[in-house]
ZAPATOR-343884 format. One record per residue (C-alpha): chain; residue number from 1; x, y, z. Coordinates in steps of 0.001 Angstrom, whole numbers, plus 500000, padded with zeros to 6 digits. Each point is the difference from the previous one (the first is absolute). Layout:
BEGIN
 mol seq   east  north     up
   A NUM      X      Y      Z
...
***
This chain:
BEGIN
 mol seq   east  north     up
   A   1 522924 228874 915490
   A   2 503662 501055 499838
   A   3 501631 500656 503368
   A   4 503432 500951 501193
   A   5 499508 497914 503150
   A   6 498414 496873 498497
   A   7 500012 496930 502201
   A   8 503698 499758 500751
   A   9 501412 498308 503079
   A  10 503521 499389 501279
   A  11 499396 496585 501604
   A  12 501805 496899 498795
   A  13 498523 498866 496675
   A  14 500381 496340 500885
   A  15 497233 500248 502606
   A  16 497487 500355 497148
   A  17 498497 496923 498411
   A  18 499250 501529 496598
   A  19 503104 500371 497851
   A  20 501254 503420 498973
   A  21 500554 500197 496248
   A  22 502031 502706 498280
   A  23 498950 501012 496485
   A  24 502318 502127 497841
   A  25 498411 502223 497375
   A  26 502510 499455 497209
   A  27 500825 502591 497356
   A  28 497781 503081 500536
   A  29 499612 500370 496227
   A  30 498401 496562 499741
   A  31 496826 498274 501168
   A  32 501290 499015 503443
   A  33 497940 502552 501919
   A  34 496829 499053 498120
   A  35 500266 496240 500481
   A  36 500851 500397 503702
   A  37 497022 502293 500641
   A  38 497660 497610 498177
   A  39 501463 496846 501564
   A  40 499847 501195 503607
   A  41 496473 501315 499468
   A  42 498930 496346 500260
   A  43 498808 499588 503600
   A  44 500665 496250 499856
   A  45 503682 500698 499390
   A  46 500157 502674 502695
   A  47 498713 497498 502581
   A  48 503031 497761 499359
   A  49 502673 502341 501361
   A  50 501107 503512 500870
   A  51 501684 502018 497266
   A  52 502647 502669 499508
   A  53 500165 501512 496510
   A  54 503319 501650 499153
   A  55 499343 502610 497349
   A  56 498643 503432 499160
   A  57 496699 500912 501608
   A  58 499146 502500 497253
   A  59 500349 497274 497349
   A  60 497808 497617 501966
   A  61 497381 502731 500520
   A  62 500011 500809 496278
   A  63 499465 496327 499141
   A  64 497178 499739 502532
   A  65 498355 503145 498629
   A  66 500194 498717 496407
   A  67 498338 496744 501053
   A  68 497365 501654 502178
   A  69 501440 498370 503132
   A  70 499801 501701 503365
   A  71 503445 499850 501686
   A  72 500009 497323 502674
   A  73 503539 500407 501308
   A  74 501856 502177 502500
   A  75 502971 502092 498898
   A  76 503147 500412 502108
   A  77 503341 501659 499243
   A  78 502678 497513 499051
   A  79 502022 500482 503200
   A  80 497229 499292 502541
   A  81 498372 496624 499380
   A  82 501135 497034 502097
   A  83 496938 497782 500106
   A  84 496417 499727 498776
   A  85 497258 498700 502287
   A  86 497444 499520 497212
   A  87 499104 501071 496496
   A  88 502305 501741 497528
   A  89 502631 502674 500657
   A  90 501804 501870 497238
   A  91 503589 500970 500728
   A  92 500130 503149 497887
   A  93 503178 500841 498109
   A  94 498714 503525 499487
   A  95 503289 501241 498559
   A  96 498833 498323 496780
   A  97 496447 501381 500136
   A  98 500579 502633 497360
   A  99 501065 498741 496622
   A 100 498846 499067 496530
   A 101 499272 496377 500835
   A 102 497930 499408 496851
   A 103 502861 500596 497584
   A 104 499616 496520 498526
   A 105 503701 499224 500195
   A 106 502662 498818 502446
   A 107 501721 502754 501968
   A 108 502870 500342 502449
   A 109 497654 501501 502603
   A 110 497563 497118 499599
   A 111 502850 497583 500563
   A 112 501162 501864 503095
   A 113 496490 500034 501446
   A 114 499258 496327 499387
   A 115 503391 499023 501397
   A 116 499290 502101 503078
   A 117 496690 498218 500620
   A 118 501647 496579 499814
   A 119 503020 500979 502094
   A 120 497709 501209 502797
   A 121 497924 496808 499874
   A 122 503155 497873 500194
   A 123 501204 502073 502958
   A 124 496710 499314 501788
   A 125 500205 496269 499280
   A 126 503511 499859 501395
   A 127 498774 501843 503103
   A 128 497264 497352 500476
   A 129 497241 502533 499328
   A 130 498626 498184 496930
   A 131 499051 496367 499414
   A 132 500080 500190 496185
   A 133 500492 502424 497118
   A 134 497923 500343 496831
   A 135 501734 502009 497290
   A 136 498271 502093 497361
   A 137 501259 500235 496415
   A 138 503283 501802 499357
   A 139 501732 500854 496746
   A 140 503517 498655 499597
   A 141 501056 502949 497828
   A 142 498877 502423 502728
   A 143 502164 498107 502477
   A 144 502923 500160 497582
   A 145 499503 503768 499583
   A 146 500004 500252 503813
   A 147 503369 498198 499974
   A 148 498750 496862 501695
   A 149 502359 497066 499627
   A 150 497091 497554 500175
   A 151 498049 498711 497010
   A 152 496810 499736 502040
   A 153 498346 499163 503311
   A 154 501253 496415 500177
   A 155 503661 500974 499871
   A 156 499521 502935 502392
   A 157 498290 497824 502631
   A 158 502621 497270 499652
   A 159 502785 502532 500566
   A 160 498209 501678 502912
   A 161 499603 496685 501809
   A 162 503422 498711 498892
   A 163 498718 496792 498452
   A 164 501903 498285 497208
   A 165 497410 497338 499185
   A 166 496767 501500 498697
   A 167 497631 499498 497082
   A 168 496975 501626 498478
   A 169 496739 498044 500150
   A 170 496403 500549 498892
   A 171 496698 498815 501440
   A 172 496724 500060 498063
   A 173 497608 498020 497865
   A 174 500569 496910 502128
   A 175 503751 500138 499321
   A 176 503037 500583 502196
   A 177 502994 500594 497744
   A 178 503586 500723 501051
   A 179 502373 501398 497387
   A 180 503528 498644 499896
   A 181 500956 503184 498144
   A 182 498101 503225 499594
   A 183 501382 502998 498124
   A 184 502814 498224 498190
   A 185 500348 500212 496197
   A 186 499300 496602 498463
   A 187 503386 499870 498305
   A 188 501664 500406 503414
   A 189 497932 497307 501699
   A 190 502047 497054 498755
   A 191 503113 501412 501682
   A 192 498138 500350 503337
   A 193 498454 496539 499978
   A 194 501669 497834 502644
   A 195 498733 497233 502273
   A 196 499939 502403 502963
   A 197 498215 502651 497923
   A 198 497122 497576 499336
   A 199 500009 498431 503478
   A 200 499573 503351 501786
   A 201 496445 500849 498795
   A 202 498903 496389 500617
   A 203 501274 500254 503575
   A 204 498565 503483 500662
   A 205 496619 499125 498486
   A 206 499841 496879 502164
   A 207 500780 502063 503123
   A 208 497411 502644 499103
   A 209 497250 497471 499406
   A 210 500753 498280 503311
   A 211 500442 503126 502133
   A 212 497618 502447 498316
   A 213 497350 497854 498350
   A 214 499888 497204 502594
   A 215 500677 497098 497620
   A 216 501708 497156 501849
   A 217 501630 498424 496937
   A 218 499525 502166 496925
   A 219 500325 498462 496556
   A 220 502223 502017 497662
   A 221 500325 499682 496231
   A 222 503047 501364 498177
   A 223 499754 501141 496400
   A 224 502550 499131 497377
   A 225 501940 502668 498133
   A 226 499928 498617 496474
   A 227 497164 498822 497713
   A 228 498637 496636 501224
   A 229 502292 500389 503049
   A 230 502928 499197 497734
   A 231 498605 496613 498918
   A 232 502947 498037 501424
   A 233 502570 502476 498749
   A 234 498745 500306 496457
   A 235 498956 503668 500416
   A 236 502515 501023 502650
   A 237 501789 498404 502946
   A 238 499109 502408 502824
   A 239 497248 497705 501280
   A 240 502343 497033 500441
   A 241 503094 501971 500944
   A 242 498535 502626 502395
   A 243 496269 499808 500708
   A 244 499639 496282 500790
   A 245 502966 500068 502444
   A 246 498447 503042 501735
   A 247 496736 498090 500400
   A 248 501897 497002 501380
   A 249 501759 502291 502482
   A 250 496598 501292 501125
   A 251 498662 496472 500375
   A 252 503011 499056 502105
   A 253 499160 502982 502224
   A 254 496506 498624 500592
   A 255 498184 502148 497424
   A 256 497325 498412 497824
   A 257 501276 501423 496694
   A 258 499338 498452 496582
   A 259 501041 500713 496419
   A 260 501275 501495 497876
   A 261 496716 500240 498090
   A 262 499434 501548 496560
   A 263 498762 503509 500667
   A 264 497439 499893 497188
   A 265 497932 497379 501870
   A 266 500948 500685 503634
   A 267 497488 502820 500402
   A 268 497015 498124 498608
   A 269 497246 499312 502584
   A 270 500693 496257 500106
   A 271 503688 500499 500745
   A 272 499931 503023 502293
   A 273 497341 498454 502245
   A 274 502482 497257 500894
   A 275 502309 502511 501697
   A 276 499892 502689 502674
   A 277 502700 502153 498432
   A 278 502039 500345 496816
   A 279 503536 501231 499372
   A 280 500387 501771 496659
   A 281 503462 500522 498574
   A 282 499566 503510 498624
   A 283 497729 503023 500222
   A 284 497534 499524 497142
   A 285 499793 496234 500470
   A 286 498321 500653 503355
   A 287 498336 503364 499408
   A 288 498109 499181 496791
   A 289 497864 497209 501527
   A 290 499298 501832 503252
   A 291 498997 503198 498194
   A 292 497801 498019 497635
   A 293 498188 498494 503001
   A 294 500054 502952 502407
   A 295 500943 503189 498181
   A 296 498186 502312 502435
   A 297 500479 498003 503200
   A 298 503504 498457 499989
   A 299 502371 500916 502837
   A 300 503784 500300 500051
   A 301 501674 498483 503108
   A 302 503683 500110 500911
   A 303 501358 496672 501261
   A 304 502971 499831 502372
   A 305 499377 503174 502025
   A 306 499653 499979 503790
   A 307 496809 502031 499533
   A 308 496920 499807 497782
   A 309 500016 502150 496889
   A 310 497270 499839 497365
   A 311 499351 502241 497034
   A 312 497708 500630 497092
   A 313 500959 498173 496805
   A 314 499545 503060 497765
   A 315 501879 503179 499251
   A 316 499386 503702 500463
   A 317 497654 500375 496987
   A 318 500938 503645 499512
   A 319 497643 500163 497019
   A 320 496861 499572 502126
   A 321 501148 501702 503213
   A 322 497460 502577 501166
   A 323 497170 498597 497864
   A 324 498293 497910 502717
   A 325 500216 496914 497769
   A 326 502582 497866 501831
   A 327 498912 496555 501202
   A 328 500884 499481 503704
   A 329 499710 496199 499782
   A 330 503704 499212 500278
   A 331 500482 502486 502864
   A 332 497039 498479 501842
   A 333 501456 496513 499669
   A 334 503502 501178 500961
   A 335 498588 501544 503186
   A 336 497792 496995 500706
   A 337 502914 497571 499592
   A 338 502285 502127 502194
   A 339 497326 500036 502708
   A 340 499543 496221 499766
   A 341 503715 499235 500123
   A 342 500627 502501 502802
   A 343 497141 498553 502065
   A 344 501429 496498 499606
   A 345 503464 501258 500901
   A 346 498706 501861 503063
   A 347 498010 496962 501145
   A 348 503194 497946 499861
   A 349 501853 502657 502012
   A 350 497271 500112 502647
   A 351 499990 496210 500283
   A 352 503785 499990 500397
   A 353 499831 502750 502628
   A 354 497296 498098 501904
   A 355 502079 496816 499993
   A 356 503073 501917 501149
   A 357 497992 501636 502785
   A 358 498799 496607 501217
   A 359 503568 498725 500009
   A 360 501119 502987 502047
***
């Protein structure tokens, strides 16, 4: 079913009602190709949007063959695609087609390829060709070998869109969790912890839940840093000195934020059901509960960007690449969430355009 022509058009993308979602393959040595092929095989997902996959067609074909899947996409060279009318189109970076992609280790070439996929997707977002981007798993060492100055996707997207206020968040298992800090060593966290540092994820999570998830007045819980949330300063003063003032600042800005709560009880069903979102202070404080509840289906979302970017919550899994054993659950949910958020965003744009047209 591969075709050089596909179903490509040059009309304005914004005339289409279904969103156009870009999906980047990630490191070619990992499981990105496999989980994308399996995820987009789901016809229910393919009815939600139109898709451009940025990657290597040979890798996708190999994954499909290993899984006994008949290719359902159209292939186009990377310099020709401008829009997709329906279905799935693969923008083929064929300069990377030949290579030992099952080496089981990070490589400079793998970093260059995965960076190239993301850079092209970002270019298409900035040109208004895409409504959202879903990123496949990359390896940070591969990016370092490729001389990237970015630790990962989050930092690259923030730089590309020139935003200073951004945070990593995760959705899954009935939880929406924003991280005040992500890849910061724990011993360095205390020096980063300021009132503004804690206020920012509260503010961005509130905006995301209003604008993306349609909650009129979301309820946000903020975790404490220390055992028992400091217990009135007995086990640390960060709660009283930094976190509580940040919550008060949020409340003064009209945000329904509460806390700080002891993290060891905040994620219990009784507590978490009282809130629409949670701000965790550091990486594992937020990631452990969400991976316990939704290991195969959690989704990474970047807050603060002017576009929608979701991602799988797992890594490249070099050890199982090429074995047809990767679970596509997280990729499916990342695509599904991107489609949902993009559809809401597009509906808002169309409503605004209609109102403006009536005024004119």
